[in-house]
C-alpha positions in Angstrom: 40.1 -57.3 30.1 39.5 -60.9 29.3 42.5 -63.0 28.3 41.5 -63.6 24.7 41.1 -59.8 24.1 44.5 -59.2 25.7 46.2 -61.9 23.6 44.7 -60.3 20.4 45.9 -56.9 21.3 49.5 -58.1 22.0 49.5 -60.3 18.9 48.5 -57.3 16.7 50.9 -54.9 18.4 53.9 -57.3 18.6 53.3 -60.1 16.2 56.9 -61.3 16.1 57.4 -61.4 19.8 58.0 -65.0 21.1 55.1 -66.4 23.2 56.1 -70.0 23.7 59.1 -72.3 23.4 58.6 -76.0 23.4 61.1 -78.7 22.3 63.2 -76.2 20.5 60.3 -74.7 18.6 59.3 -71.1 19.2 56.0 -69.5 18.3 55.4 -65.8 17.9 52.3 -64.1 19.3 51.1 -63.6 15.7 51.5 -67.3 14.9 50.0 -68.4 18.2 46.9 -66.3 17.8 46.3 -67.5 14.2 46.6 -71.1 15.3 44.2 -70.6 18.3 41.7 -68.7 16.1 41.9 -71.5 13.4 40.9 -74.1 16.1 38.2 -71.9 17.4 36.8 -71.3 13.9 36.9 -75.1 13.2 34.7 -75.9 16.2 32.3 -73.1 15.3 32.1 -74.5 11.8 31.2 -77.9 13.4 28.2 -76.2 15.1 29.6 -75.6 18.6 27.8 -72.8 20.3 28.7 -70.6 23.3 29.3 -72.5 26.6 29.7 -75.9 24.9 32.4 -77.8 26.8 35.6 -78.7 24.8 37.8 -81.2 26.7 41.5 -81.6 26.1 43.7 -84.3 27.5 47.2 -83.2 26.5 50.7 -83.5 27.7 52.6 -80.2 28.4 53.1 -78.5 25.0 52.3 -75.4 23.1 49.3 -77.3 21.8 47.8 -77.2 25.3 47.9 -73.4 25.5 46.6 -73.1 21.9 43.6 -75.3 22.9 43.0 -73.2 26.0 43.0 -69.9 24.2 41.0 -71.3 21.3 38.2 -71.9 23.8 38.4 -68.3 25.0 38.4 -67.0 21.4 35.5 -69.2 20.3 33.3 -68.7 23.4 33.5 -72.3 24.5 34.3 -73.7 28.0 37.7 -75.4 28.3 38.0 -78.6 30.2 41.6 -79.7 30.9 41.9 -83.3 31.9 44.7 -85.0 33.9 46.6 -87.2 31.5 47.4 -89.7 34.2 43.8 -90.7 34.9 42.5 -94.2 34.1 39.8 -94.8 31.5 37.0 -95.0 34.2 38.2 -91.7 35.8 38.3 -90.0 32.4 34.8 -91.5 31.6 33.4 -90.0 34.8 34.7 -86.5 34.0 33.6 -86.5 30.4 30.2 -88.0 31.2 29.6 -85.7 34.2 30.6 -82.6 32.3 28.8 -83.6 29.1 31.7 -82.4 27.0 30.9 -82.2 23.3 34.4 -82.2 22.0 37.7 -83.9 22.9 41.3 -83.3 21.9 43.8 -85.8 23.1 47.4 -86.8 22.7 47.8 -89.8 20.4 49.8 -91.6 23.1 46.6 -91.8 25.1 44.6 -93.5 22.3 44.4 -96.8 24.1 42.6 -95.1 27.0 40.1 -93.3 24.9 39.4 -96.3 22.7 38.0 -97.9 25.9 35.4 -95.1 26.1 34.1 -95.6 22.5 30.3 -95.4 22.6 30.1 -94.7 26.3 29.7 -90.9 26.0 26.5 -89.9 24.2 27.2 -86.2 24.6 30.6 -86.4 22.9 30.2 -85.3 19.2 33.8 -85.0 18.0 37.2 -86.4 18.9 40.5 -85.1 17.6 44.0 -86.5 18.0 47.0 -84.2 18.2 49.9 -84.7 15.8 47.3 -85.4 13.1 43.9 -83.6 12.8 45.0 -80.9 15.4 48.1 -79.8 13.5 46.3 -79.9 10.2 43.6 -77.5 11.5 45.7 -75.1 13.4 48.3 -74.9 10.5 45.6 -74.9 7.8 44.0 -72.1 5.8 43.3 -69.0 7.9 39.9 -69.1 9.7 38.3 -66.1 11.4 36.3 -67.2 14.4 33.0 -65.4 15.0 33.2 -63.0 17.9 30.6 -64.0 20.5 29.6 -61.8 23.4 31.6 -62.7 26.4 30.2 -61.9 29.9 31.9 -61.8 33.2 29.9 -64.7 34.5 30.3 -67.0 31.5 32.2 -70.2 32.5 35.6 -70.0 30.8 37.1 -73.2 32.2 36.2 -76.2 34.4 38.9 -77.9 36.4 38.0 -81.2 38.1 39.6 -81.3 41.5 42.2 -84.1 42.0 39.7 -86.2 43.9 41.8 -87.1 47.0 38.5 -87.8 48.7 35.4 -89.1 46.9 34.4 -88.2 43.3 36.2 -85.2 41.8 34.2 -82.0 41.6 34.1 -79.7 38.5 35.2 -76.2 39.6 33.6 -73.6 37.3 35.8 -70.5 36.7 34.4 -67.5 34.9 35.9 -65.1 32.3 36.2 -62.6 35.2 37.9 -65.2 37.5 40.5 -66.0 34.9 41.2 -62.4 34.0 41.4 -61.4 37.7 43.8 -64.1 38.6 46.1 -63.1 35.7 46.1 -59.6 37.0 46.6 -60.6 40.6 49.5 -63.0 40.0 51.3 -60.8 37.4 51.1 -57.9 39.9 52.3 -60.0 42.8 55.3 -61.5 40.9 55.9 -58.2 39.1 55.8 -59.9 35.7 56.5 -57.9 32.5 57.1 -58.6 28.8 60.7 -59.5 29.4 59.9 -62.5 31.7 60.6 -66.0 30.5 58.4 -68.3 32.5 59.8 -71.9 32.8 56.9 -74.5 33.2 57.6 -78.1 34.1 54.4 -78.7 36.2 51.4 -80.1 34.4 49.4 -77.4 32.5 46.2 -79.4 33.0 46.5 -78.3 36.6 45.2 -74.8 37.3 48.4 -73.6 39.0 50.7 -74.1 36.0 48.1 -72.5 33.8 46.6 -69.7 35.9 49.4 -68.7 38.2 52.2 -68.8 35.7 51.4 -69.3 32.0 48.4 -67.1 31.5 49.6 -64.2 33.8 52.9 -64.0 31.9 51.2 -64.0 28.6 48.8 -61.4 29.9 51.9 -59.2 30.3 53.3 -60.0 26.9 56.0 -62.4 28.2 57.1 -65.9 27.1 56.4 -69.4 28.4 59.1 -72.0 28.2 57.3 -75.4 28.3 58.8 -78.8 29.2 56.7 -81.9 28.9 57.7 -83.1 32.3 60.2 -82.5 35.1 63.5 -84.2 34.7 66.3 -82.7 36.9 69.2 -82.5 34.5 67.0 -81.7 31.4 65.2 -79.0 33.4 68.4 -77.4 34.5 69.7 -77.4 30.9 66.5 -75.9 29.6 66.5 -73.2 32.4 70.1 -72.3 31.3 69.7 -72.5 27.6 66.4 -70.6 27.5 67.5 -68.0 30.0 64.5 -68.5 32.2 63.6 -65.6 34.6 61.0 -67.4 36.7 60.7 -71.0 37.7 58.0 -72.8 39.6 58.4 -76.2 41.4 56.8 -78.1 44.2 59.1 -78.7 47.2 59.9 -82.2 46.0 61.3 -80.8 42.8 63.6 -78.4 44.7 64.8 -81.2 46.9 65.8 -83.2 43.8 67.3 -80.2 42.0 69.5 -79.4 45.0 70.8 -82.9 45.0 71.7 -82.7 41.3 75.4 -81.7 40.8 74.7 -80.0 37.5 72.7 -77.2 39.3 75.8 -75.7 40.9 77.6 -75.5 37.5 74.7 -74.1 35.5 74.8 -70.4 34.3 71.5 -69.1 35.6 72.2 -65.4 35.8 68.8 -64.5 34.2 66.8 -66.1 37.1 65.1 -63.5 39.2 62.3 -65.5 40.9 62.0 -69.1 42.2 58.4 -70.0 43.2 57.1 -72.9 45.2 53.7 -74.2 46.4 51.3 -77.1 46.6 53.0 -78.4 49.8 54.9 -76.8 52.7 58.6 -76.0 51.9 60.8 -77.1 54.9 63.0 -74.4 56.4 66.2 -76.3 55.5 65.2 -76.5 51.9 64.4 -72.8 51.7 67.7 -72.1 53.3 69.6 -74.2 50.8 67.8 -72.5 47.9 68.7 -69.0 49.2 72.3 -70.0 49.8 72.7 -71.3 46.3 70.9 -68.4 44.7 71.6 -65.4 46.9 70.5 -62.9 44.3 67.3 -64.6 43.3 64.0 -63.9 45.2 61.9 -66.8 46.4 58.1 -66.7 46.7 55.6 -69.1 48.3 52.2 -69.4 46.7 48.9 -70.5 48.3 45.5 -71.1 46.9 43.0 -73.7 45.7 41.4 -74.5 42.4 38.2 -72.9 43.8 40.0 -69.5 43.9 41.5 -69.9 40.5 44.0 -70.5 42.4 45.2 -67.6 44.5 44.7 -66.5 48.2 48.0 -65.5 49.8 51.7 -65.3 49.0 54.9 -65.2 51.1 57.5 -63.0 49.5 61.3 -63.1 49.7 61.8 -60.7 52.6 59.9 -63.2 54.9 61.2 -66.4 53.3 63.5 -67.4 56.2 62.1 -65.2 59.1 58.5 -66.5 58.6 59.1 -70.1 57.7 55.9 -72.1 57.5 53.8 -69.0 56.7 52.0 -68.7 53.3 52.1 -65.0 53.7 49.8 -62.1 53.2 46.6 -61.8 51.1 47.1 -61.2 47.4 46.0 -58.0 45.7 42.2 -57.6 45.3 41.8 -60.5 47.9 40.4 -60.7 51.5 41.4 -63.6 53.7 39.8 -64.4 57.1 40.2 -67.2 59.7 36.7 -68.2 60.7 35.2 -70.1 63.6 32.5 -72.8 63.1 29.8 -70.1 63.0 31.4 -68.1 60.2 32.8 -65.4 62.5 36.4 -64.1 62.1 38.8 -65.2 64.8 41.4 -63.0 66.5 45.1 -63.2 65.8 46.7 -66.5 66.8 43.5 -68.6 67.0 43.1 -71.5 64.6 40.0 -71.7 62.4 39.0 -72.4 58.8 40.6 -70.2 56.1 38.1 -68.3 54.0 38.8 -66.3 50.9 36.9 -63.5 49.1 37.8 -61.8 45.8 37.1 -61.6 42.0 39.0 -65.0 41.6 36.5 -67.0 43.7 34.8 -69.7 41.6 31.3 -69.5 40.2 30.6 -72.9 41.8 30.8 -76.7 41.3 29.4 -78.0 38.0 26.0 -79.6 38.6 26.5 -79.6 42.4 24.6 -76.8 44.1 24.7 -78.5 47.5 28.5 -78.6 47.6 28.6 -75.1 46.2 26.4 -73.8 49.0 28.6 -75.6 51.5 31.8 -74.0 50.1 30.6 -70.5 49.3 28.8 -68.6 52.0 28.1 -64.8 51.9 30.7 -64.4 49.2 33.4 -66.2 51.2 35.0 -69.4 49.8 35.7 -71.8 52.7 38.9 -73.6 51.8 38.8 -76.6 54.1 42.2 -75.6 55.4 42.9 -74.8 59.1 45.0 -71.7 59.7 45.9 -68.7 61.9 47.2 -65.2 61.5 50.3 -64.0 63.4 50.7 -60.5 64.9 52.2 -59.2 61.5 49.1 -60.3 59.6 50.8 -63.3 57.9 48.8 -66.5 57.5 50.0 -70.0 58.6 48.3 -73.2 57.5 48.0 -75.5 60.4 46.6 -78.3 58.3 43.8 -79.6 56.2 40.7 -80.3 58.3 40.6 -83.8 57.1 44.3 -84.4 57.8 44.3 -83.4 61.4 45.0 -86.3 63.8 43.1 -86.5 67.1 45.1 -88.7 69.5 43.3 -89.3 72.7 41.7 -85.9 72.5 44.9 -84.1 71.6 45.1 -82.4 68.1 48.2 -83.4 66.1 48.9 -81.4 63.0 50.9 -83.5 60.5 52.6 -80.5 59.0 54.3 -79.8 62.4 55.6 -83.4 62.6 56.7 -83.3 59.0 58.8 -80.2 59.6 60.7 -82.0 62.3 61.3 -85.0 60.0 62.6 -82.8 57.3 65.2 -81.5 59.7 66.8 -85.0 59.8 69.8 -84.9 57.4 69.2 -88.2 55.7 65.5 -87.5 54.9 64.5 -86.4 51.4 60.7 -86.5 51.8 58.3 -87.2 54.6 54.5 -87.4 55.1 52.5 -88.0 58.3 49.0 -89.5 58.5 46.7 -90.7 61.2 46.1 -94.5 61.6 43.6 -96.2 63.8 44.6 -97.1 67.4 42.5 -99.2 69.8 43.3 -96.9 72.8 43.9 -93.4 71.5 41.6 -93.6 68.5 44.3 -92.3 66.2 48.1 -92.1 66.2 50.6 -90.6 63.8 52.4 -92.7 61.2 55.4 -91.3 59.3 56.3 -92.3 55.8 59.9 -91.4 54.9 61.9 -91.3 51.7 65.7 -91.2 52.2 68.2 -89.4 50.2 70.1 -91.6 47.8 72.8 -93.6 49.5 71.7 -92.8 53.0 70.6 -95.1 55.8 68.4 -94.4 58.8 66.7 -96.6 61.5 63.3 -96.2 62.9 64.7 -95.7 66.4 67.0 -92.9 65.2 63.9 -91.1 63.8 62.0 -91.6 67.0 64.9 -90.4 69.1 65.2 -87.2 67.1 61.4 -86.6 67.3 61.6 -87.0 71.1 64.0 -84.1 71.2 61.7 -81.8 69.2 58.1 -82.8 69.9 55.6 -83.4 72.7 55.2 -87.1 73.3 51.7 -87.3 71.8 53.0 -85.9 68.5 55.8 -88.5 68.0 55.0 -91.0 65.2 53.9 -94.4 66.6 54.9 -96.1 63.4 57.5 -95.3 60.7 57.8 -96.8 57.2 60.5 -96.2 54.6 59.4 -95.8 51.0 61.2 -95.3 47.7 58.8 -92.5 46.7 55.7 -90.9 48.1 52.4 -91.2 46.1 51.5 -87.9 44.5 48.9 -86.5 42.2 49.8 -84.6 39.0 50.0 -81.3 40.9 52.6 -82.6 43.2 50.5 -83.0 46.3 51.0 -86.1 48.4 48.0 -88.5 48.3 47.5 -89.1 52.0 44.4 -91.1 51.3 46.6 -93.7 49.8 49.1 -93.6 52.7 46.2 -94.1 55.2 45.4 -97.4 53.4 48.6 -99.4 53.3 47.0 -101.9 51.0 47.3 -99.3 48.2 51.0 -98.6 48.7 
């Protein structure tokens, strides 16, 4: 069942049940559906037809989810845009996608003013807190029901663009419904769950792994505009959150926030993490502080909606570094360069097959054909299966360092660096070397009030790593550069001029 249909059914059966909480304001399923249908009807009245692209560049809020569901109700294609992009980056996405409508936060007006007249396909712009609220809260509109097919493009997410131009990932109605089913089953979500979202909703993980799956089951989404450790802890406590998702950096910060130990979080049942490897010591601390709460690691890419594998609580400490087993309805293989599955233990490219695999890249058939072969989506990640059928990511293909013919996987070096008591965050990249071709360089962020020398880091690495894996250079930073989804931007770290 497509997500708009499911929302309508729940809103009619349980109109008073709370669907979202944002800044102290709660919306019921009935109110939410009416607002989304009003917006869908408004754009239909403006002449928008099926498959027209409606972009929205919104901060985390209930408005974001209203906009997303309005697209599904009206038969449009949603295009969430990263709010942190510059005007030229926004211009590229809007021009490439040929979006016909745009809803944006009024705080971003100066960015979109720079694009005036540069987007011939764009027919209408709407600013939140003014036109948006007037329409969704106005006189009841009934959107025309348009036939929705499995293969219709429901949403386009532009990849973060860590290399080259971002690509528009087209996800269908079936993709979105499938990933809602898959993750809600994997996390055992139900109508009593209260999902706490601090990660950006314009990224597909916050929307498709958490928000939409919990709504699909009739639960509630607690939305914060952004992550702030003390505010997040207070919200988690006051709103009685049952599930929380954060990238490892968030957990590292939370665990170093004294308020966490004092908070009353007895409603929590599941702590999820993803987007980057979670060091063993960090998982151990989370489990020690929350012994009765399950933890779950999540792995996937925008191209699979996202969803490929998951590591559940029973393996959290015994299978550290693993991203777990294939999700329901999902096949995962480790392939050689000829597209043949490799045996247990051998490293190859991770490929995924399932109903959540994308339709393709918008206006990019060549890249689509390179990524999807015989129904398998090639992830660009290198991995291996262990004897228990659990998957380990060895590294991104592009991140692997080849030092004098020896492969160095940054994840392995980073795990060692995280074991140093003073280290809060670490990232390892390859830098040019006149003899070895490439060597490893480590960027380190220290915990507040701690000190550490380069020699101390090297000495510790010598006790843990083969000599060719030891970083040849170390640099201490105040923070690591990250994109909006929490991933470290290693392209920036490889070019010191940008730091």
